[in-house]
MOPAC internal coordinates of N, CA, C and O (Angstrom, degrees):
PM7 1SCF
backbone

  N    0.0000 0     0.00 0     0.00 0    0    0    0
  C    1.4198 1     0.00 0     0.00 0    1    0    0
  C    1.5283 1   110.25 1     0.00 0    2    1    0
  O    1.2310 1   121.22 1   -20.75 1    3    2    1
  N    1.3190 1   115.27 1   159.25 1    3    2    1
  C    1.4492 1   122.74 1   178.41 1    5    3    2
  C    1.5188 1   108.49 1  -118.48 1    6    5    3
  O    1.2310 1   121.15 1   -46.14 1    7    6    5
  N    1.3168 1   115.40 1   133.86 1    7    6    5
  C    1.4518 1   121.03 1   177.78 1    9    7    6
  C    1.5227 1   110.13 1  -117.67 1   10    9    7
  O    1.2310 1   120.95 1   -40.09 1   11   10    9
  N    1.3145 1   115.78 1   139.91 1   11   10    9
  C    1.4505 1   122.85 1   177.55 1   13   11   10
  C    1.5196 1   106.85 1  -125.22 1   14   13   11
  O    1.2310 1   120.35 1   -62.95 1   15   14   13
  N    1.3161 1   116.93 1   117.05 1   15   14   13
  C    1.4554 1   121.47 1  -173.86 1   17   15   14
  C    1.5187 1   110.06 1  -127.44 1   18   17   15
  O    1.2310 1   120.91 1   -60.08 1   19   18   17
  N    1.3327 1   115.87 1   119.92 1   19   18   17
  C    1.4566 1   121.76 1   176.64 1   21   19   18
  C    1.5242 1   110.43 1   -93.94 1   22   21   19
  O    1.2310 1   121.19 1   -25.99 1   23   22   21
  N    1.3091 1   115.33 1   154.01 1   23   22   21
  C    1.4494 1   121.38 1   174.84 1   25   23   22
  C    1.5216 1   108.83 1  -154.81 1   26   25   23
  O    1.2310 1   120.79 1   -13.83 1   27   26   25
  N    1.3119 1   116.09 1   166.17 1   27   26   25
  C    1.4481 1   121.28 1   175.14 1   29   27   26
  C    1.5073 1   116.02 1   105.17 1   30   29   27
  O    1.2310 1   120.04 1   174.36 1   31   30   29
  N    1.3203 1   117.52 1    -5.64 1   31   30   29
  C    1.4458 1   119.72 1   178.00 1   33   31   30
  C    1.5161 1   111.41 1   -70.81 1   34   33   31
  O    1.2310 1   121.31 1   -10.26 1   35   34   33
  N    1.3190 1   115.10 1   169.74 1   35   34   33
  C    1.4437 1   119.75 1   180.00 1   37   35   34
  C    1.5071 1   111.54 1   166.22 1   38   37   35
  O    1.2310 1   121.62 1    13.29 1   39   38   37
  N    1.3191 1   114.51 1  -166.71 1   39   38   37
  C    1.4564 1   122.80 1  -179.89 1   41   39   38
  C    1.5159 1   109.13 1  -104.15 1   42   41   39
  O    1.2310 1   120.87 1   -50.14 1   43   42   41
  N    1.3174 1   115.94 1   129.86 1   43   42   41
  C    1.4550 1   121.02 1  -179.27 1   45   43   42
  C    1.5173 1   109.18 1  -143.83 1   46   45   43
  O    1.2310 1   120.46 1   -30.24 1   47   46   45
  N    1.3138 1   116.72 1   149.76 1   47   46   45
  C    1.4557 1   121.10 1   176.47 1   49   47   46
  C    1.5249 1   110.81 1   -78.13 1   50   49   47
  O    1.2310 1   121.06 1   -25.30 1   51   50   49
  N    1.3165 1   115.58 1   154.70 1   51   50   49
  C    1.4553 1   120.28 1   176.75 1   53   51   50
  C    1.5225 1   110.38 1   -53.50 1   54   53   51
  O    1.2310 1   121.27 1   -43.14 1   55   54   53
  N    1.3217 1   115.17 1   136.86 1   55   54   53
  C    1.4479 1   121.31 1  -176.78 1   57   55   54
  C    1.5092 1   114.08 1    92.36 1   58   57   55
  O    1.2310 1   120.28 1   169.41 1   59   58   57
  N    1.3117 1   117.08 1   -10.59 1   59   58   57
  C    1.4450 1   121.51 1  -179.39 1   61   59   58
  C    1.5100 1   112.57 1   -83.66 1   62   61   59
  O    1.2310 1   121.33 1     5.62 1   63   62   61
  N    1.3266 1   115.06 1  -174.38 1   63   62   61
  C    1.4508 1   121.67 1  -175.79 1   65   63   62
  C    1.5180 1   111.22 1  -133.36 1   66   65   63
  O    1.2310 1   121.21 1   -28.69 1   67   66   65
  N    1.3099 1   115.28 1   151.31 1   67   66   65
  C    1.4507 1   123.45 1   171.48 1   69   67   66
  C    1.5137 1   108.53 1  -141.96 1   70   69   67
  O    1.2310 1   120.98 1   -27.41 1   71   70   69
  N    1.3100 1   115.72 1   152.59 1   71   70   69
  C    1.4481 1   121.41 1   175.04 1   73   71   70
  C    1.5217 1   109.15 1  -124.05 1   74   73   71
  O    1.2310 1   120.82 1   -64.50 1   75   74   73
  N    1.3074 1   116.05 1   115.50 1   75   74   73
  C    1.4456 1   121.70 1   178.21 1   77   75   74
  C    1.5220 1   110.35 1   -91.99 1   78   77   75
  O    1.2310 1   121.15 1   -34.74 1   79   78   77
  N    1.3161 1   115.41 1   145.26 1   79   78   77
  C    1.4511 1   121.45 1   176.58 1   81   79   78
  C    1.5162 1   109.41 1  -124.49 1   82   81   79
  O    1.2310 1   121.05 1   -31.99 1   83   82   81
  N    1.3072 1   115.60 1   148.01 1   83   82   81
  C    1.4563 1   122.17 1   176.88 1   85   83   82
  C    1.5141 1   107.87 1  -136.86 1   86   85   83
  O    1.2310 1   120.77 1   -66.59 1   87   86   85
  N    1.3085 1   116.13 1   113.41 1   87   86   85
  C    1.4544 1   121.97 1  -179.42 1   89   87   86
  C    1.5208 1   109.96 1  -105.85 1   90   89   87
  O    1.2310 1   121.05 1   -51.11 1   91   90   89
  N    1.3084 1   115.60 1   128.89 1   91   90   89
  C    1.4590 1   122.01 1   179.79 1   93   91   90
  C    1.5193 1   108.07 1  -109.39 1   94   93   91
  O    1.2310 1   120.57 1   -50.94 1   95   94   93
  N    1.3027 1   116.51 1   129.06 1   95   94   93
  C    1.4515 1   121.14 1  -179.35 1   97   95   94
  C    1.5145 1   110.19 1  -137.93 1   98   97   95
  O    1.2310 1   121.16 1   -16.33 1   99   98   97
  N    1.3268 1   115.39 1   163.67 1   99   98   97
  C    1.4461 1   120.90 1   178.39 1  101   99   98
  C    1.5111 1   112.29 1   118.29 1  102  101   99
  O    1.2310 1   121.19 1    30.06 1  103  102  101
  N    1.3087 1   115.33 1  -149.94 1  103  102  101
  C    1.4601 1   122.30 1  -175.49 1  105  103  102
  C    1.5169 1   110.12 1   -82.55 1  106  105  103
  O    1.2310 1   121.45 1   -98.43 1  107  106  105
  N    1.3202 1   114.84 1    81.57 1  107  106  105
  C    1.4580 1   122.06 1  -176.03 1  109  107  106
  C    1.5162 1   109.72 1  -119.66 1  110  109  107
  O    1.2310 1   121.02 1   -49.10 1  111  110  109
  N    1.3156 1   115.65 1   130.90 1  111  110  109
  C    1.4486 1   120.53 1   170.09 1  113  111  110
  C    1.5241 1   110.41 1   -94.59 1  114  113  111
  O    1.2310 1   120.84 1   132.11 1  115  114  113
  N    1.3273 1   116.00 1   -47.89 1  115  114  113
  C    1.4497 1   121.65 1   179.28 1  117  115  114
  C    1.5246 1   109.78 1  -147.06 1  118  117  115
  O    1.2310 1   120.98 1   -43.25 1  119  118  117
  N    1.3174 1   115.74 1   136.75 1  119  118  117
  C    1.4522 1   121.23 1   169.61 1  121  119  118
  C    1.5169 1   108.77 1   -90.67 1  122  121  119
  O    1.2310 1   120.85 1   -55.74 1  123  122  121
  N    1.3068 1   115.99 1   124.26 1  123  122  121
  C    1.4520 1   119.98 1   178.42 1  125  123  122
  C    1.5328 1   108.88 1   -96.10 1  126  125  123
  O    1.2310 1   119.99 1    46.54 1  127  126  125
  N    1.3124 1   117.63 1  -133.46 1  127  126  125
  C    1.4598 1   119.67 1  -179.02 1  129  127  126
  C    1.5222 1   110.98 1   -64.42 1  130  129  127
  O    1.2310 1   120.93 1   -42.46 1  131  130  129
  N    1.3263 1   115.82 1   137.54 1  131  130  129
  C    1.4476 1   121.90 1   175.02 1  133  131  130
  C    1.5190 1   108.69 1  -123.09 1  134  133  131
  O    1.2310 1   121.33 1   -32.90 1  135  134  133
  N    1.3154 1   115.06 1   147.10 1  135  134  133
  C    1.4557 1   120.84 1  -172.27 1  137  135  134
  C    1.5171 1   110.83 1  -135.96 1  138  137  135
  O    1.2310 1   121.86 1   -24.14 1  139  138  137
  N    1.3236 1   114.05 1   155.86 1  139  138  137
  C    1.4561 1   121.73 1   165.95 1  141  139  138
  C    1.5243 1   108.17 1  -116.17 1  142  141  139
  O    1.2310 1   121.04 1   -53.00 1  143  142  141
  N    1.3049 1   115.61 1   127.00 1  143  142  141
  C    1.4499 1   123.48 1   172.54 1  145  143  142
  C    1.5175 1   108.55 1  -113.06 1  146  145  143
  O    1.2310 1   120.98 1   -16.64 1  147  146  145
  N    1.3195 1   115.74 1   163.36 1  147  146  145
  C    1.4499 1   119.56 1   172.98 1  149  147  146
  C    1.5273 1   109.53 1  -144.78 1  150  149  147
  O    1.2310 1   121.56 1   -25.67 1  151  150  149
  N    1.3147 1   114.63 1   154.33 1  151  150  149
  C    1.4459 1   121.35 1   178.26 1  153  151  150
  C    1.5190 1   108.86 1  -138.85 1  154  153  151
  O    1.2310 1   120.85 1   -69.43 1  155  154  153
  N    1.3166 1   115.98 1   110.57 1  155  154  153
  C    1.4486 1   121.37 1   177.48 1  157  155  154
  C    1.5099 1   111.32 1   -83.45 1  158  157  155
  O    1.2310 1   120.32 1    -9.67 1  159  158  157
  N    1.3278 1   117.00 1   170.33 1  159  158  157
  C    1.4689 1   120.90 1  -179.68 1  161  159  158
  C    1.5239 1   111.66 1   -57.90 1  162  161  159
  O    1.2310 1   120.61 1   -54.50 1  163  162  161
  N    1.3148 1   116.44 1   125.50 1  163  162  161
  C    1.4450 1   121.56 1   178.23 1  165  163  162
  C    1.5145 1   115.26 1    69.30 1  166  165  163
  O    1.2310 1   119.85 1  -165.68 1  167  166  165
  N    1.3118 1   117.89 1    14.32 1  167  166  165
  C    1.4548 1   122.02 1  -177.94 1  169  167  166
  C    1.5200 1   111.01 1  -117.71 1  170  169  167
  O    1.2310 1   121.27 1   -18.25 1  171  170  169
  N    1.3223 1   115.17 1   161.75 1  171  170  169
  C    1.4519 1   120.61 1   173.94 1  173  171  170
  C    1.5212 1   110.37 1   -78.47 1  174  173  171
  O    1.2310 1   121.18 1   -23.67 1  175  174  173
  N    1.2961 1   115.36 1   156.33 1  175  174  173
  C    1.4457 1   120.15 1   175.95 1  177  175  174
  C    1.5294 1   109.87 1   -68.69 1  178  177  175
  O    1.2310 1   120.73 1   -46.24 1  179  178  177
  N    1.3249 1   116.21 1   133.76 1  179  178  177
  C    1.4489 1   121.10 1  -179.45 1  181  179  178
  C    1.5150 1   110.72 1  -125.52 1  182  181  179
  O    1.2310 1   121.35 1   -30.11 1  183  182  181
  N    1.3129 1   115.02 1   149.89 1  183  182  181
  C    1.4548 1   121.15 1   176.38 1  185  183  182
  C    1.5192 1   109.30 1   -78.67 1  186  185  183
  O    1.2310 1   120.58 1   -54.52 1  187  186  185
  N    1.3182 1   116.50 1   125.48 1  187  186  185
  C    1.4562 1   122.39 1  -179.01 1  189  187  186
  C    1.5181 1   111.65 1   -95.70 1  190  189  187
  O    1.2310 1   120.51 1   130.76 1  191  190  189
  N    1.3189 1   116.63 1   -49.24 1  191  190  189
  C    1.4573 1   121.39 1  -176.06 1  193  191  190
  C    1.5129 1   110.00 1  -156.68 1  194  193  191
  O    1.2310 1   121.10 1   -28.70 1  195  194  193
  N    1.3219 1   115.50 1   151.30 1  195  194  193
  C    1.4564 1   122.02 1   177.57 1  197  195  194
  C    1.5143 1   109.31 1  -135.77 1  198  197  195
  O    1.2310 1   121.12 1   -30.45 1  199  198  197
  N    1.3120 1   115.46 1   149.55 1  199  198  197
  C    1.4540 1   120.53 1   174.88 1  201  199  198
  C    1.5160 1   108.84 1  -138.83 1  202  201  199
  O    1.2310 1   120.77 1   -53.69 1  203  202  201
  N    1.3172 1   116.14 1   126.31 1  203  202  201
  C    1.4475 1   122.13 1   179.54 1  205  203  202
  C    1.5221 1   110.33 1   -79.45 1  206  205  203
  O    1.2310 1   121.12 1   -10.81 1  207  206  205
  N    1.3164 1   115.46 1   169.19 1  207  206  205
  C    1.4598 1   119.89 1  -176.62 1  209  207  206
  C    1.5195 1   112.61 1   -60.71 1  210  209  207
  O    1.2310 1   120.26 1   147.33 1  211  210  209
  N    1.3283 1   117.11 1   -32.67 1  211  210  209
  C    1.4538 1   121.46 1  -179.97 1  213  211  210
  C    1.5223 1   113.07 1   -86.27 1  214  213  211
  O    1.2310 1   120.05 1   175.51 1  215  214  213
  N    1.3311 1   117.51 1    -4.49 1  215  214  213
  C    1.4397 1   120.67 1   173.47 1  217  215  214
  C    1.5102 1   117.40 1   108.88 1  218  217  215
  O    1.2310 1   119.20 1   174.37 1  219  218  217
  N    1.3178 1   119.14 1    -5.63 1  219  218  217
  C    1.4569 1   120.11 1   178.03 1  221  219  218
  C    1.5211 1   109.86 1   -67.91 1  222  221  219
  O    1.2310 1   120.63 1   -34.92 1  223  222  221
  N    1.3233 1   116.41 1   145.08 1  223  222  221
  C    1.4569 1   121.41 1  -173.10 1  225  223  222
  C    1.5161 1   111.89 1  -128.04 1  226  225  223
  O    1.2310 1   121.31 1   -25.76 1  227  226  225
  N    1.3192 1   115.10 1   154.24 1  227  226  225
  C    1.4503 1   122.90 1   171.45 1  229  227  226
  C    1.5179 1   108.49 1  -137.78 1  230  229  227
  O    1.2310 1   120.74 1   -27.95 1  231  230  229
  N    1.3366 1   116.19 1   152.05 1  231  230  229
  C    1.4521 1   122.56 1  -178.36 1  233  231  230
  C    1.5136 1   110.21 1  -138.74 1  234  233  231
  O    1.2310 1   121.03 1   -30.52 1  235  234  233
  N    1.3054 1   115.64 1   149.48 1  235  234  233
  C    1.4415 1   119.33 1   168.99 1  237  235  234
  C    1.5243 1   108.51 1   -72.50 1  238  237  235
  O    1.2310 1   120.68 1   -30.15 1  239  238  237
  N    1.3346 1   116.31 1   149.85 1  239  238  237
  C    1.4609 1   120.60 1  -171.63 1  241  239  238
  C    1.5243 1   113.41 1   -56.93 1  242  241  239
  O    1.2310 1   120.02 1   144.48 1  243  242  241
  N    1.3047 1   117.56 1   -35.52 1  243  242  241
  C    1.4501 1   120.74 1  -173.71 1  245  243  242
  C    1.5264 1   114.02 1   -67.80 1  246  245  243
  O    1.2310 1   119.81 1   164.39 1  247  246  245
  N    1.3285 1   117.97 1   -15.61 1  247  246  245
  C    1.4605 1   120.02 1  -178.34 1  249  247  246
  C    1.5165 1   112.95 1  -115.24 1  250  249  247
  O    1.2310 1   119.81 1   177.64 1  251  250  249
  N    1.3131 1   117.97 1    -2.36 1  251  250  249
  C    1.4585 1   120.90 1  -179.41 1  253  251  250
  C    1.5288 1   110.51 1   -59.97 1  254  253  251
  O    1.2310 1   121.42 1   -45.95 1  255  254  253
  N    1.3107 1   114.90 1   134.05 1  255  254  253
  C    1.4519 1   120.65 1  -178.48 1  257  255  254
  C    1.5078 1   114.05 1    86.62 1  258  257  255
  O    1.2310 1   119.86 1   168.11 1  259  258  257
  N    1.3212 1   117.87 1   -11.89 1  259  258  257
  C    1.4591 1   121.90 1  -179.62 1  261  259  258
  C    1.5216 1   112.79 1  -115.28 1  262  261  259
  O    1.2310 1   120.53 1   143.42 1  263  262  261
  N    1.3260 1   116.59 1   -36.58 1  263  262  261
  C    1.4594 1   121.57 1  -177.77 1  265  263  262
  C    1.5225 1   109.99 1  -107.31 1  266  265  263
  O    1.2310 1   121.01 1   -31.42 1  267  266  265
  N    1.3193 1   115.68 1   148.58 1  267  266  265
  C    1.4511 1   121.83 1   175.92 1  269  267  266
  C    1.5215 1   109.26 1  -135.68 1  270  269  267
  O    1.2310 1   120.85 1   -55.72 1  271  270  269
  N    1.3133 1   115.98 1   124.28 1  271  270  269
  C    1.4513 1   120.82 1   175.52 1  273  271  270
  C    1.5254 1   108.66 1   -98.68 1  274  273  271
  O    1.2310 1   120.68 1   -39.08 1  275  274  273
  N    1.3055 1   116.31 1   140.92 1  275  274  273
  C    1.4549 1   121.42 1   179.12 1  277  275  274
  C    1.5222 1   108.70 1  -148.16 1  278  277  275
  O    1.2310 1   121.06 1   -10.73 1  279  278  277
  N    1.3152 1   115.58 1   169.27 1  279  278  277
  C    1.4591 1   118.75 1   179.71 1  281  279  278
  C    1.5142 1   110.56 1  -145.68 1  282  281  279
  O    1.2310 1   121.62 1   -27.90 1  283  282  281
  N    1.3079 1   114.50 1   152.10 1  283  282  281
  C    1.4443 1   123.17 1   173.78 1  285  283  282
  C    1.5193 1   105.84 1  -120.05 1  286  285  283
  O    1.2310 1   120.89 1   -80.69 1  287  286  285
  N    1.3130 1   115.90 1    99.31 1  287  286  285
  C    1.4592 1   119.80 1  -174.54 1  289  287  286
  C    1.5250 1   112.56 1   -65.15 1  290  289  287
  O    1.2310 1   120.29 1   148.76 1  291  290  289
  N    1.3227 1   117.05 1   -31.24 1  291  290  289
  C    1.4547 1   120.09 1   178.99 1  293  291  290
  C    1.5192 1   111.85 1   -65.24 1  294  293  291
  O    1.2310 1   120.47 1   152.67 1  295  294  293
  N    1.3309 1   116.70 1   -27.33 1  295  294  293
  C    1.4582 1   121.58 1  -179.28 1  297  295  294
  C    1.5199 1   113.02 1  -104.55 1  298  297  295
  O    1.2310 1   120.27 1  -178.20 1  299  298  297
  N    1.3273 1   117.10 1     1.80 1  299  298  297
  C    1.4658 1   121.39 1  -176.47 1  301  299  298
  C    1.5261 1   110.98 1    50.66 1  302  301  299
  O    1.2310 1   121.39 1  -132.30 1  303  302  301
  N    1.3066 1   114.94 1    47.70 1  303  302  301
  C    1.4525 1   121.10 1  -174.63 1  305  303  302
  C    1.5215 1   110.47 1  -132.26 1  306  305  303
  O    1.2310 1   120.90 1   -40.23 1  307  306  305
  N    1.3190 1   115.89 1   139.77 1  307  306  305
  C    1.4494 1   122.21 1   174.42 1  309  307  306
  C    1.5226 1   108.04 1  -119.15 1  310  309  307
  O    1.2310 1   120.82 1   -32.67 1  311  310  309
  N    1.3297 1   116.05 1   147.33 1  311  310  309
  C    1.4466 1   122.13 1  -177.16 1  313  311  310
  C    1.5242 1   109.86 1  -124.58 1  314  313  311
  O    1.2310 1   121.43 1   -25.43 1  315  314  313
  N    1.3088 1   114.86 1   154.57 1  315  314  313
  C    1.4533 1   121.26 1   171.05 1  317  315  314
  C    1.5176 1   107.61 1  -132.20 1  318  317  315
  O    1.2310 1   120.88 1   -74.39 1  319  318  317
  N    1.3192 1   115.93 1   105.61 1  319  318  317
  C    1.4518 1   121.68 1   175.41 1  321  319  318
  C    1.5140 1   107.89 1   -85.56 1  322  321  319
  O    1.2310 1   120.31 1   -59.59 1  323  322  321
  N    1.3196 1   117.02 1   120.41 1  323  322  321
  C    1.4423 1   122.69 1  -176.24 1  325  323  322
  C    1.5219 1   108.87 1  -116.29 1  326  325  323
  O    1.2310 1   120.67 1   -65.36 1  327  326  325
  N    1.3140 1   116.32 1   114.64 1  327  326  325
  C    1.4534 1   122.62 1   179.12 1  329  327  326
  C    1.5190 1   110.02 1  -115.30 1  330  329  327
  O    1.2310 1   121.18 1   -16.32 1  331  330  329
  N    1.3213 1   115.35 1   163.68 1  331  330  329
  C    1.4618 1   121.50 1   178.89 1  333  331  330
  C    1.5216 1   111.36 1    48.92 1  334  333  331
  O    1.2310 1   120.89 1  -131.20 1  335  334  333
  N    1.3018 1   115.91 1    48.80 1  335  334  333
  C    1.4575 1   120.87 1  -175.27 1  337  335  334
  C    1.5207 1   111.80 1   -64.89 1  338  337  335
  O    1.2310 1   121.64 1   -35.05 1  339  338  337
  N    1.3164 1   114.46 1   144.95 1  339  338  337
  C    1.4523 1   123.12 1  -179.75 1  341  339  338
  C    1.5192 1   109.47 1  -119.79 1  342  341  339
  O    1.2310 1   119.86 1   -24.22 1  343  342  341
  N    1.3264 1   117.88 1   155.78 1  343  342  341
  C    1.4655 1   119.30 1   177.36 1  345  343  342
  C    1.5216 1   113.02 1   -54.89 1  346  345  343
  O    1.2310 1   119.65 1   146.39 1  347  346  345
  N    1.3125 1   118.27 1   -33.61 1  347  346  345
  C    1.4508 1   120.60 1   179.50 1  349  347  346
  C    1.5231 1   113.63 1   -69.82 1  350  349  347
  O    1.2310 1   120.16 1   172.04 1  351  350  349
  N    1.3332 1   117.30 1    -7.96 1  351  350  349
  C    1.4540 1   120.94 1   173.09 1  353  351  350
  C    1.5204 1   112.27 1   -80.54 1  354  353  351
  O    1.2310 1   120.29 1   171.67 1  355  354  353
  N    1.3234 1   117.05 1    -8.33 1  355  354  353
  C    1.4520 1   120.97 1  -179.90 1  357  355  354
  C    1.5209 1   110.37 1   -59.95 1  358  357  355
  O    1.2310 1   120.72 1   -55.34 1  359  358  357
  N    1.3122 1   116.23 1   124.66 1  359  358  357
  C    1.4559 1   121.64 1  -176.61 1  361  359  358
  C    1.5203 1   109.25 1  -177.42 1  362  361  359
  O    1.2310 1   121.47 1   -11.23 1  363  362  361
  N    1.3110 1   114.80 1   168.77 1  363  362  361
  C    1.4487 1   120.51 1   165.02 1  365  363  362
  C    1.5198 1   107.39 1   -87.86 1  366  365  363
  O    1.2310 1   120.68 1   -54.11 1  367  366  365
  N    1.3028 1   116.30 1   125.89 1  367  366  365
  C    1.4542 1   121.86 1  -178.23 1  369  367  366
  C    1.5189 1   109.59 1  -100.92 1  370  369  367
  O    1.2310 1   121.02 1   -50.77 1  371  370  369
  N    1.3214 1   115.65 1   129.23 1  371  370  369
  C    1.4497 1   122.90 1  -176.56 1  373  371  370
  C    1.5210 1   110.70 1  -116.53 1  374  373  371
  O    1.2310 1   121.08 1   -42.02 1  375  374  373
  N    1.2957 1   115.54 1   137.98 1  375  374  373
  C    1.4528 1   121.72 1   173.41 1  377  375  374
  C    1.5246 1   109.57 1   -94.62 1  378  377  375
  O    1.2310 1   120.88 1   -41.72 1  379  378  377
  N    1.3082 1   115.92 1   138.28 1  379  378  377
  C    1.4555 1   122.51 1   178.43 1  381  379  378
  C    1.5192 1   108.77 1  -128.39 1  382  381  379
  O    1.2310 1   120.80 1   -48.97 1  383  382  381
  N    1.3113 1   116.08 1   131.03 1  383  382  381
  C    1.4547 1   120.62 1  -175.85 1  385  383  382
  C    1.5201 1   111.29 1  -127.98 1  386  385  383
  O    1.2310 1   121.08 1   -49.37 1  387  386  385
  N    1.3144 1   115.55 1   130.63 1  387  386  385
  C    1.4586 1   121.97 1   170.76 1  389  387  386
  C    1.5175 1   107.42 1   -93.91 1  390  389  387
  O    1.2310 1   120.97 1   -56.07 1  391  390  389
  N    1.3247 1   115.76 1   123.93 1  391  390  389
  C    1.4550 1   121.51 1  -170.20 1  393  391  390
  C    1.5154 1   110.50 1  -123.52 1  394  393  391
  O    1.2310 1   121.21 1   -45.64 1  395  394  393
  N    1.3230 1   115.29 1   134.36 1  395  394  393
  C    1.4502 1   121.60 1   169.45 1  397  395  394
  C    1.5183 1   107.84 1   -98.92 1  398  397  395
  O    1.2310 1   120.62 1   -62.65 1  399  398  397
  N    1.3098 1   116.42 1   117.35 1  399  398  397
  C    1.4485 1   121.84 1   178.27 1  401  399  398
  C    1.5159 1   109.91 1  -101.50 1  402  401  399
  O    1.2310 1   120.67 1     5.08 1  403  402  401
  N    1.3057 1   116.32 1  -174.92 1  403  402  401
  C    1.4577 1   121.29 1  -179.57 1  405  403  402
  C    1.5186 1   111.29 1   -60.93 1  406  405  403
  O    1.2310 1   121.05 1   -26.97 1  407  406  405
  N    1.3094 1   115.61 1   153.03 1  407  406  405
  C    1.4599 1   124.08 1   177.97 1  409  407  406
  C    1.5266 1   111.70 1    66.74 1  410  409  407
  O    1.2310 1   120.38 1  -156.51 1  411  410  409
  N    1.3096 1   116.87 1    23.49 1  411  410  409
  C    1.4466 1   121.36 1   177.05 1  413  411  410
  C    1.5078 1   114.71 1    71.76 1  414  413  411
  O    1.2310 1   120.03 1  -158.63 1  415  414  413
  N    1.3113 1   117.54 1    21.37 1  415  414  413
  C    1.4614 1   121.37 1  -178.71 1  417  415  414
  C    1.5192 1   109.71 1   -81.16 1  418  417  415
  O    1.2310 1   120.73 1   -55.70 1  419  418  417
  N    1.3200 1   116.21 1   124.30 1  419  418  417
  C    1.4548 1   122.60 1   178.74 1  421  419  418
  C    1.5217 1   109.50 1  -106.10 1  422  421  419
  O    1.2310 1   120.94 1   -54.33 1  423  422  421
  N    1.3125 1   115.82 1   125.67 1  423  422  421
  C    1.4494 1   122.50 1   179.58 1  425  423  422
  C    1.5218 1   109.63 1  -138.40 1  426  425  423
  O    1.2310 1   120.82 1   -18.10 1  427  426  425
  N    1.3184 1   116.03 1   161.90 1  427  426  425
  C    1.4514 1   120.07 1   174.27 1  429  427  426
  C    1.5192 1   109.75 1  -124.12 1  430  429  427
  O    1.2310 1   121.44 1   -28.41 1  431  430  429
  N    1.3268 1   114.86 1   151.59 1  431  430  429
  C    1.4514 1   121.29 1  -174.65 1  433  431  430
  C    1.5172 1   110.10 1  -137.72 1  434  433  431
  O    1.2310 1   121.68 1   -29.25 1  435  434  433
  N    1.3077 1   114.40 1   150.75 1  435  434  433
  C    1.4629 1   122.50 1   178.85 1  437  435  434
  C    1.5123 1   111.06 1  -118.85 1  438  437  435
  O    1.2310 1   120.93 1   -37.90 1  439  438  437
  N    1.3102 1   115.83 1   142.10 1  439  438  437
  C    1.4442 1   120.65 1   170.07 1  441  439  438
  C    1.5165 1   111.08 1   -80.88 1  442  441  439
  O    1.2310 1   120.82 1    -5.24 1  443  442  441
  N    1.3187 1   116.03 1   174.76 1  443  442  441
  C    1.4612 1   120.94 1  -177.10 1  445  443  442
  C    1.5207 1   113.09 1   -82.12 1  446  445  443
  O    1.2310 1   120.21 1   166.15 1  447  446  445
  N    1.3079 1   117.21 1   -13.85 1  447  446  445
  C    1.4462 1   122.07 1   179.53 1  449  447  446
  C    1.5118 1   112.66 1    97.95 1  450  449  447
  O    1.2310 1   121.11 1   -29.70 1  451  450  449
  N    1.3207 1   115.48 1   150.30 1  451  450  449
  C    1.4534 1   121.98 1   174.52 1  453  451  450
  C    1.5263 1   108.26 1  -134.15 1  454  453  451
  O    1.2310 1   121.02 1   -45.14 1  455  454  453
  N    1.3238 1   115.65 1   134.86 1  455  454  453
  C    1.4596 1   121.16 1  -173.92 1  457  455  454
  C    1.5190 1   111.10 1   -80.98 1  458  457  455
  O    1.2310 1   121.04 1   -49.57 1  459  458  457
  N    1.3159 1   115.61 1   130.43 1  459  458  457
  C    1.4593 1   122.83 1   172.13 1  461  459  458
  C    1.5239 1   107.57 1  -118.55 1  462  461  459
  O    1.2310 1   120.74 1   -58.20 1  463  462  461
  N    1.3091 1   116.19 1   121.80 1  463  462  461
  C    1.4540 1   121.54 1   179.15 1  465  463  462
  C    1.5201 1   109.12 1  -123.19 1  466  465  463
  O    1.2310 1   120.81 1   -56.02 1  467  466  465
  N    1.3219 1   116.05 1   123.98 1  467  466  465
  C    1.4555 1   122.32 1  -179.13 1  469  467  466
  C    1.5203 1   108.04 1  -114.15 1  470  469  467
  O    1.2310 1   120.59 1   -62.70 1  471  470  469
  N    1.3043 1   116.47 1   117.30 1  471  470  469
  C    1.4510 1   121.59 1  -179.41 1  473  471  470
  C    1.5204 1   110.79 1   -90.56 1  474  473  471
  O    1.2310 1   120.82 1   -29.67 1  475  474  473
  N    1.3248 1   116.03 1   150.33 1  475  474  473
  C    1.4509 1   121.22 1  -179.37 1  477  475  474
  C    1.5153 1   111.15 1   -85.72 1  478  477  475
  O    1.2310 1   120.10 1   180.00 1  479  478  477

């Protein structure tokens, strides 16, 4: 089995910072693209940032210049450094991992989410 566990969420004032972590464990041969999504109250889940296996990154416009996604392949972990947080960043943040397992099996997995609340 594969487990995806997020951590690092919490309550922070506007302008503050948080660093989210997502650790992937289990029957993994290779971690491919990893993503951070978020879902605010009454909103659809949106893609926040993605990082490919070789390190290339993409961001949604609303977080460019404030958020940084990174990964540590040796630890099968992806991070989301969030700076200059705004109340509109308040959401449950979900980690999504594309995984190559044995026998060339490609699957994707979701974490349970971690709450980020930014107060004004």
